[in-house]
Residue, then its C-alpha position, 0 to 999 in steps of 0.5 A: x426544610x431544604x434550608x435545614x439540609x443545607x445547614x446540615x451539609x455546612x455543619x458537617x463541613x465545619x466539623x469534619x474539615x472536608x468540603x461538600x462539592x455540590x457541583x460534582x454531586x448528583x441528587x438521585x430521586x427514588x420514587x416519584x419526587x415532585x420538583x426534583x429539577x427544582x431541588x437540584x438547582x437549589x443545591x447546585x447539583x445535577x440530576x441523575x436517575x437509577x441505574x447509575x454507578x458510584x465508585x465504578x459499582x452500578x446502583x439501582x441495577x438488578x443484582x442477577x443481571x449479567x449485563x452488570x458483568x460486561x465491563x468486567x469480561x471487557x477488562x479481562x480481554x483488554x488486560x490479557x491483550x497487552x500481556x506479555x509473559x514469555x519470561x515467566x515460569x508457569x507458576x509466575x504466570x498463574x500468580x500474575x494472571x490471578x492477581x491482576x485479573x481477579x481484583x475487578x471481579x472482586x470489587x464488583x463481588x462486594x455487591x453482586x453475586x457473580x453468576x456461574x456462566x460469567x465465572x466460568x466465562x472468566x475462568x475459561x479466559x485465564x485458562x486459554x491464556x495460560x495454555x497460549x502462553x505456555x505453547x508460545x502462541x501469544x495472541x492467538x487466544x483471542x481468535x480461538x476465544x472468539x470462535x468459542x464465543x461464536x459456537x456457544 
């Protein structure tokens, strides 16, 4: 049976011209799978378990989990920490904020529904950045946001 599966992969390689790199692949068992390590050794790949990630999207995570969105919130903070917008108009800042910051959440929204609390938190971060950039206090927004998070 395993020989047939390996044969299917070889036929796929021959027909598509693509190579299956099993050393970069992982076998993810779903449910109880006996001898999973022997199967992985047979194919020459690693064993991984759920929850895992594929193309940056978490696999096997609860769609209602707020922890799924923690990396997105961190990316928001990291991107805004190095963001300089002194020479941009208010409209330019808004366009730049929306286009650069909303790409990771939209990618994740293709799999998960964003919780309302996370959406509000991301909008608050953007709003605070707009306010601080408009009054010229770039850099102060992180301390204000941290104080707001401590109060919540």
